[in-house]
C-alpha positions as CSV (number, residue, x, y, z in Angstrom):
1,X,173.0,-0.8,-23.3
2,X,174.9,-2.6,-26.0
3,X,178.6,-3.0,-25.2
4,X,179.4,-1.5,-28.6
5,X,178.2,1.9,-27.4
6,X,180.1,1.8,-24.0
7,X,183.3,2.9,-25.8
8,X,184.1,5.2,-28.7
9,X,182.3,4.1,-31.8
10,X,184.8,4.0,-34.6
11,X,182.4,3.7,-37.5
12,X,180.4,6.6,-36.1
13,X,183.5,8.8,-36.0
14,X,184.3,7.7,-39.6
15,X,180.8,8.5,-40.7
16,X,181.0,12.0,-39.1
17,X,184.3,12.5,-41.0
18,X,182.6,11.5,-44.2
19,X,179.8,13.9,-43.6
20,X,182.3,16.7,-42.9
21,X,183.9,16.1,-46.3
22,X,180.4,16.4,-47.9
23,X,179.8,19.6,-46.1
24,X,183.0,21.1,-47.4
25,X,182.3,19.8,-50.9
26,X,178.9,21.5,-50.8
27,X,180.4,24.8,-49.8
28,X,183.1,24.4,-52.5
29,X,180.4,24.1,-55.1
30,X,178.3,26.8,-53.6
31,X,180.9,29.5,-52.8
32,X,183.9,28.4,-54.8
33,X,182.2,27.3,-58.1
34,X,179.4,29.8,-57.5
35,X,176.7,27.2,-58.3
36,X,173.2,27.1,-56.9
37,X,170.7,24.3,-56.4
38,X,168.8,25.3,-59.6
39,X,171.9,24.8,-61.9
40,X,174.0,22.3,-60.0
41,X,173.6,18.5,-60.4
42,X,175.2,17.7,-57.0
43,X,174.0,20.4,-54.6
44,X,170.3,19.5,-54.5
45,X,171.2,15.9,-53.7
46,X,173.9,16.7,-51.0
47,X,171.6,19.1,-49.2
48,X,169.1,16.3,-48.6
49,X,171.2,14.5,-46.0
50,X,174.5,16.1,-45.2
51,X,173.3,18.4,-42.3
52,X,170.6,15.9,-41.1
53,X,173.5,13.4,-40.7
54,X,175.5,15.9,-38.6
55,X,172.6,16.6,-36.3
56,X,171.7,12.9,-36.1
57,X,175.2,12.1,-34.8
58,X,175.0,15.0,-32.4
59,X,171.7,13.7,-31.0
60,X,173.1,10.2,-30.9
61,X,176.0,11.2,-28.8
62,X,173.9,13.5,-26.5
63,X,172.1,10.5,-25.0
64,X,173.6,9.6,-21.6
65,X,172.2,6.3,-20.3
66,X,173.0,6.7,-16.6
67,X,172.9,10.5,-16.4
68,X,170.5,12.0,-13.8
69,X,168.8,14.9,-15.4
70,X,168.5,17.5,-12.7
71,X,169.7,21.2,-12.5
72,X,172.8,20.3,-10.4
73,X,174.1,18.0,-13.1
74,X,172.8,19.9,-16.1
75,X,174.2,23.4,-15.4
76,X,177.9,22.3,-15.9
77,X,176.8,20.8,-19.2
78,X,175.2,24.0,-20.3
79,X,178.2,26.1,-19.3
80,X,180.5,23.8,-21.3
81,X,178.3,24.0,-24.3
82,X,178.1,27.7,-24.1
83,X,181.8,27.9,-24.3
84,X,182.3,25.3,-27.1
85,X,179.4,26.4,-29.3
86,X,179.6,30.2,-29.0
87,X,183.1,31.5,-28.5
88,X,184.9,29.6,-31.3
89,X,182.1,30.5,-33.8
90,X,182.3,34.2,-32.9
91,X,186.1,34.3,-33.3
92,X,186.1,32.6,-36.7
93,X,183.1,34.6,-37.9
94,X,185.0,37.8,-37.1
95,X,188.2,36.4,-38.9
96,X,186.0,35.5,-41.9
97,X,184.5,39.0,-42.1
98,X,187.9,40.6,-41.9
99,X,189.5,38.5,-44.7
100,X,186.5,37.5,-46.8
101,X,183.8,40.1,-46.6
102,X,183.4,42.8,-49.2
103,X,181.9,45.1,-46.6
104,X,183.5,46.9,-43.7
105,X,183.8,44.9,-40.5
106,X,180.8,46.3,-38.8
107,X,178.6,46.2,-41.8
108,X,179.7,42.6,-42.5
109,X,179.0,41.6,-38.9
110,X,175.6,43.2,-38.9
111,X,174.7,41.5,-42.2
112,X,175.8,38.2,-40.8
113,X,173.8,38.6,-37.6
114,X,170.7,39.4,-39.7
115,X,171.0,36.2,-41.6
116,X,169.8,32.9,-40.3
117,X,172.9,31.3,-41.7
118,X,175.4,33.7,-40.1
119,X,177.8,33.7,-43.2
120,X,177.9,29.9,-42.8
121,X,178.7,29.9,-39.0
122,X,175.1,29.1,-38.0
123,X,175.7,25.4,-37.2
124,X,177.3,25.8,-33.7
125,X,174.7,28.3,-32.6
126,X,171.8,26.1,-33.8
127,X,173.4,23.0,-32.2
128,X,173.6,24.9,-28.9
129,X,169.9,25.6,-29.1
130,X,169.2,22.0,-29.8
131,X,171.3,20.9,-26.8
132,X,169.4,23.4,-24.5
133,X,166.0,22.2,-25.8
134,X,167.1,18.6,-25.3
135,X,168.3,19.3,-21.7
136,X,165.0,21.0,-20.8
137,X,163.0,18.0,-22.3
138,X,165.3,15.5,-20.4
139,X,164.8,17.4,-17.1
140,X,161.0,17.3,-17.7
141,X,161.2,13.6,-18.4
142,X,163.2,13.0,-15.3
143,X,160.7,15.0,-13.2
144,X,157.9,12.9,-14.6
145,X,159.7,9.7,-13.8
146,X,160.0,8.7,-17.5
147,X,163.0,6.6,-18.5
148,X,163.7,4.8,-21.7
149,X,165.6,1.9,-20.1
150,X,165.4,-0.2,-17.0
151,X,166.9,1.7,-14.1
152,X,169.7,-0.3,-12.4
153,X,169.9,0.0,-8.7
154,X,171.6,-1.9,-5.9
155,X,169.8,-3.8,-3.2
156,X,170.8,-4.1,0.5
157,X,173.4,-6.9,-0.4
158,X,175.0,-4.6,-3.0
159,X,173.7,-6.6,-5.9
160,X,172.7,-4.8,-9.1
161,X,169.0,-5.2,-9.9
162,X,166.7,-3.6,-12.4
163,X,163.8,-1.3,-11.2
164,X,160.7,-2.5,-12.9
165,X,158.1,0.2,-12.3
166,X,155.5,0.9,-14.9
167,X,156.9,4.3,-15.5
168,X,160.4,2.9,-16.2
169,X,159.2,0.2,-18.6
170,X,156.1,1.5,-20.2
171,X,156.2,5.2,-21.1
172,X,159.7,6.2,-22.2
173,X,159.2,5.3,-25.8
174,X,155.8,7.0,-26.0
175,X,157.2,10.2,-24.5
176,X,160.2,10.5,-26.9
177,X,158.2,9.4,-29.9
178,X,155.7,12.2,-29.1
179,X,158.5,14.8,-28.8
180,X,160.0,13.7,-32.1
181,X,156.6,13.9,-33.9
182,X,156.1,17.4,-32.5
183,X,159.4,18.4,-34.0
184,X,158.3,17.1,-37.4
185,X,155.1,19.0,-37.1
186,X,157.0,22.2,-36.3
187,X,159.2,21.6,-39.3
188,X,156.2,21.1,-41.6
189,X,154.8,24.5,-40.6
190,X,157.7,26.1,-42.4
191,X,156.3,24.8,-45.7
192,X,152.7,26.0,-45.1
193,X,153.0,29.7,-45.7
194,X,149.3,30.3,-46.0
195,X,148.6,28.8,-42.6
196,X,151.8,29.7,-40.7
197,X,153.9,32.9,-41.2
198,X,155.4,33.2,-37.7
199,X,158.9,32.2,-39.0
200,X,159.1,35.2,-41.2
201,X,159.6,37.5,-38.2
202,X,163.1,39.0,-37.9
203,X,163.5,37.3,-34.6
204,X,163.8,33.9,-36.3
205,X,166.5,35.1,-38.6
206,X,168.5,36.9,-35.9
207,X,168.4,33.8,-33.6
208,X,168.7,31.2,-36.5
209,X,165.7,29.6,-34.7
210,X,164.3,28.7,-38.1
211,X,167.3,26.4,-38.7
212,X,166.7,24.8,-35.3
213,X,163.1,24.1,-36.3
214,X,164.2,22.7,-39.6
215,X,166.8,20.3,-38.2
216,X,165.7,19.5,-34.6
217,X,163.9,16.4,-35.7
218,X,167.2,14.8,-36.8
219,X,168.9,15.5,-33.5
220,X,166.0,13.8,-31.8
221,X,166.0,10.9,-34.2
222,X,169.7,10.2,-33.4
223,X,168.9,10.4,-29.7
224,X,166.1,7.9,-30.0
225,X,168.2,5.6,-32.1
226,X,170.9,5.5,-29.4
227,X,168.3,5.3,-26.7
228,X,166.8,2.1,-28.2
229,X,169.9,0.9,-29.9
230,X,169.4,-2.8,-29.2
231,X,166.0,-2.7,-30.9
232,X,167.1,-0.5,-33.7
233,X,170.0,-2.9,-34.6
234,X,167.5,-5.7,-35.0
235,X,165.5,-3.5,-37.4
236,X,168.7,-2.6,-39.3
237,X,169.6,-6.3,-39.6
238,X,166.2,-7.4,-40.9
239,X,166.1,-8.6,-44.5
240,X,163.4,-6.2,-45.6
241,X,164.4,-2.9,-43.9
242,X,167.3,-1.7,-46.1
243,X,165.6,-2.7,-49.4
244,X,162.5,-0.8,-48.3
245,X,164.5,2.3,-47.3
246,X,166.5,2.2,-50.5
247,X,163.3,1.9,-52.6
248,X,161.7,4.8,-50.9
249,X,164.8,6.9,-51.3
250,X,164.9,6.1,-55.1
251,X,161.2,6.9,-55.6
252,X,161.4,10.2,-53.6
253,X,164.6,11.4,-55.3
254,X,163.0,10.6,-58.7
255,X,160.0,12.7,-57.8
256,X,162.2,15.6,-56.5
257,X,164.5,15.7,-59.4
258,X,162.5,14.4,-62.4
259,X,158.8,13.5,-61.9
260,X,157.4,16.5,-59.9
261,X,154.1,14.7,-59.4
262,X,153.3,16.3,-56.1
263,X,152.3,20.0,-56.1
264,X,152.3,22.9,-53.6
265,X,152.6,21.9,-49.9
266,X,152.7,18.2,-50.7
267,X,156.1,18.7,-52.5
268,X,157.8,18.6,-49.1
269,X,156.6,15.0,-48.5
270,X,159.0,13.2,-50.9
271,X,161.8,15.7,-49.8
272,X,161.3,14.9,-46.2
273,X,161.1,11.2,-46.8
274,X,164.3,11.3,-49.0
275,X,166.1,13.1,-46.1
276,X,165.3,10.3,-43.7
277,X,165.8,7.4,-46.0
278,X,169.2,8.7,-47.3
279,X,170.3,9.4,-43.8
280,X,169.4,5.9,-42.7
281,X,171.1,4.3,-45.7
282,X,174.4,6.1,-44.8
283,X,174.1,5.0,-41.1
284,X,173.4,1.4,-42.1
285,X,176.2,1.4,-44.6
286,X,178.8,2.5,-42.1
287,X,177.5,0.2,-39.4
288,X,177.4,-2.8,-41.7
289,X,180.9,-2.2,-43.1
290,X,182.4,-1.0,-39.7
291,X,185.4,-3.2,-40.2
292,X,186.5,-0.9,-43.0
293,X,186.4,2.1,-40.7
294,X,188.6,0.9,-37.8
295,X,192.0,2.3,-37.0
296,X,193.5,-0.9,-38.7
297,X,192.7,0.6,-42.1
298,X,194.1,3.8,-43.6
299,X,190.6,4.9,-44.7
300,X,189.2,4.3,-41.2
301,X,192.1,6.2,-39.6
302,X,191.7,9.2,-42.0
303,X,187.9,9.4,-41.6
304,X,188.0,8.9,-37.8
305,X,190.6,11.7,-37.4
306,X,188.5,14.0,-39.5
307,X,185.4,13.0,-37.5
308,X,187.1,13.8,-34.2
309,X,188.0,17.2,-35.5
310,X,184.8,18.2,-37.3
311,X,184.4,21.4,-35.3
312,X,187.9,22.5,-36.3
313,X,187.4,21.7,-40.0
314,X,184.0,23.4,-40.0
315,X,185.3,26.6,-38.4
316,X,188.4,26.8,-40.6
317,X,187.2,25.7,-44.1
318,X,185.3,28.8,-44.9
319,X,188.6,30.7,-44.9
320,X,190.2,28.3,-47.3
321,X,187.7,27.9,-50.1
322,X,189.2,29.2,-53.3
323,X,187.2,31.3,-55.8
324,X,186.8,29.3,-59.0
325,X,183.7,30.6,-60.7
326,X,185.0,29.4,-64.1
327,X,184.4,25.8,-63.0
328,X,180.7,26.6,-62.3
329,X,180.4,28.5,-65.6
330,X,181.8,25.5,-67.4
331,X,179.5,23.1,-65.6
332,X,176.5,25.3,-66.3
333,X,177.4,25.7,-70.0
334,X,177.3,21.9,-70.4
335,X,174.6,19.5,-69.6
336,X,174.7,19.1,-65.8
337,X,176.4,15.8,-64.9
338,X,176.0,14.6,-61.3
339,X,179.2,12.5,-61.2
340,X,181.5,15.2,-62.7
341,X,179.9,17.9,-60.4
342,X,180.3,15.7,-57.3
343,X,183.9,14.6,-58.1
344,X,185.1,18.1,-58.8
345,X,183.6,19.4,-55.6
346,X,185.0,16.5,-53.5
347,X,188.4,16.8,-55.4
348,X,188.7,20.4,-54.2
349,X,187.2,19.7,-50.8
350,X,189.8,17.0,-49.8
351,X,192.9,19.2,-49.9
352,X,190.9,21.9,-48.0
353,X,190.0,19.4,-45.3
354,X,193.7,18.2,-45.2
355,X,194.9,21.8,-44.7
356,X,192.3,22.5,-42.0
357,X,193.5,19.4,-40.1
358,X,197.1,20.5,-40.4
359,X,196.2,24.0,-39.1
360,X,194.2,22.4,-36.3
361,X,197.0,20.2,-35.4
362,X,199.4,23.1,-35.2
363,X,197.0,25.2,-33.1
364,X,196.4,22.3,-30.7
365,X,200.1,22.4,-30.0
366,X,199.1,25.1,-27.5
367,X,196.5,23.7,-25.0
368,X,195.3,27.2,-24.4
369,X,194.7,27.9,-28.1
370,X,193.1,24.5,-28.5
371,X,190.7,25.2,-25.7
372,X,190.0,28.8,-26.6
373,X,189.6,28.3,-30.4
374,X,188.0,24.9,-30.5
375,X,186.7,24.3,-27.0
376,X,189.1,21.3,-26.4
């Protein structure tokens, strides 16, 4: 594995912090300005890649090169994830319902549980499902003897050598590529209502499994990118790859927002391509300009700190979004302007993120509260 990935990756933390700011900006526009994707100029664009980026990073970090995927090693991981992903979300959902809901507590809680988005607190629950699915797949791959990299073992003299069996070298990429393709197929079924209606069952709303189906592909993409990082870097550094990705992103966004040349089920093709290409452009930008995002630069320190506290910001920010529907009314009354819409959303989001980080810092003064509320 590349040395760059053997320690904390500064640009990746910074990119996660950047993505968290976009998430808060989206919610400011949605809940604070009371805009929607039909009237807003910024929301339809942000929604294409903000959550895919988050799940991409989660999948990237979930890969453990030297981890042995068996039940003995995996059960502690599952128990840790159950605590981190469930308890904090339940606590802050209840706080949100008490202070923000227009209904009684029990009615608000019931309405939240019925919704696949859980009043906004769906992310941690869906991420838990992704981790559990990934663990099962990893255990299955381990049982089949499938590995993505050469397995390092020691010979009788204590020297480190690489195992070179056909299973180790030949089938790892086929296995993980197949799993990723299956996740894309499952996602596409959500947009073929005549052929597939299974996801309309109440079960998929209560469990938020529909969100898992929608975003699992990006978790797996991040995992695959980390798994084959040395090869992916060469692809990123090639002279043709970024121009190709940027061109595809431009064409697809033009079709989504202006041209509308593809009809019915095919309309999801440019949307899906735009999600992938915009995601890759952000990843390549942060990697290529990683010197900007080190702790030696103020921007890097700020984004990294935010990136290391994304769960804290995510859980807290719903409580701090101000109600400013007059801004949305003003934006809708004038011709939608992407730049103004985006800058206003980010302008309100930044102080919200700052206050979230301050509250998080105060709460982390108590190790018990830090662990109980944020799993740390």
